[in-house]
Each structure stands twice: as C-alpha cells, then as structure tokens.
N, C-alpha and C positions, 0 to 999 in steps of 0.2 A: 245551118242555124240550129237544127234540132240537136246536133251533137254538142253544141256549146251555147246553152240558153242564157248564160250570163253575159254573152257578148252582144252588144247592141249594134244592129245593122240598119243603115238607112240607105235605100236605093234612090238615087236621084240622077236623072238624065238631063244634062245641060249642054247647050251649044256655046262654044266660046274657046278662048285660048287654053290649052292644056297647062300652060305655065302658071295658071291660077289655082291648080289642083293641090290638095293636101296629100293625096295618095293616088297613084295611077295603077289600076288593076287590069292586067291583061290575061286573057285565056290562051292556052296552047294545048295541042294534042301531042301524044307520044307516038312516034313512028314505030311500026312493027320491027322487031329484031334489033333495036338500038337501045342502049342504056343511057341513062341521064336525060336531062332536059334539052330538047332540041329547039333552039330559039329560031324563030323566023325573022325576017327582015325587020318587021315593025317592033317586035319584042326586043331584038338586039339593039336597034337604034334607040328606042325609048330607054332601055336600061342604061345606056351609056351617055345619053344627052339630056334626060329629064332633070328638071330643077327640083323635083320632089321625089320621095321614095317610090319605087316601082315594085309591085308584087306580080310575079308571073305564076299563074295558077294552072296546073295541068288538069285536063279533063279526066274524070275517072272512067 
C-alpha cells in the first residue's frame, strides 16, 4: 500500500459463498530451488473454477 498510495484498498472479511466475490485474492509461498509460481491445491482449483477473477500473490 505504501508503494502505491493512489490505489484504494479495503479489507473486508465476510463469511458466505465465494461465488458472490468480485475478486478472489490468494497468497502463496515460493518453494526453495524452484522457479515460477508453484500453485497449491486451493490456488490451482480456485484459478480454474472461480466465477470471478483470481489473483495469486506470492509472499515476499
């Protein structure tokens, strides 16, 4: 957020069906010694089946 102050971010935690989401953001970690984004089971499934855009964000 400090890197891009012009971008508005609103954090909201809601319980309910993910199908109602406008954007699904998932975190992931990078595995040592491997290149590229390694998707886990949840990230992979959400990316292929979600009805909304999915952002998979690697941990720094």
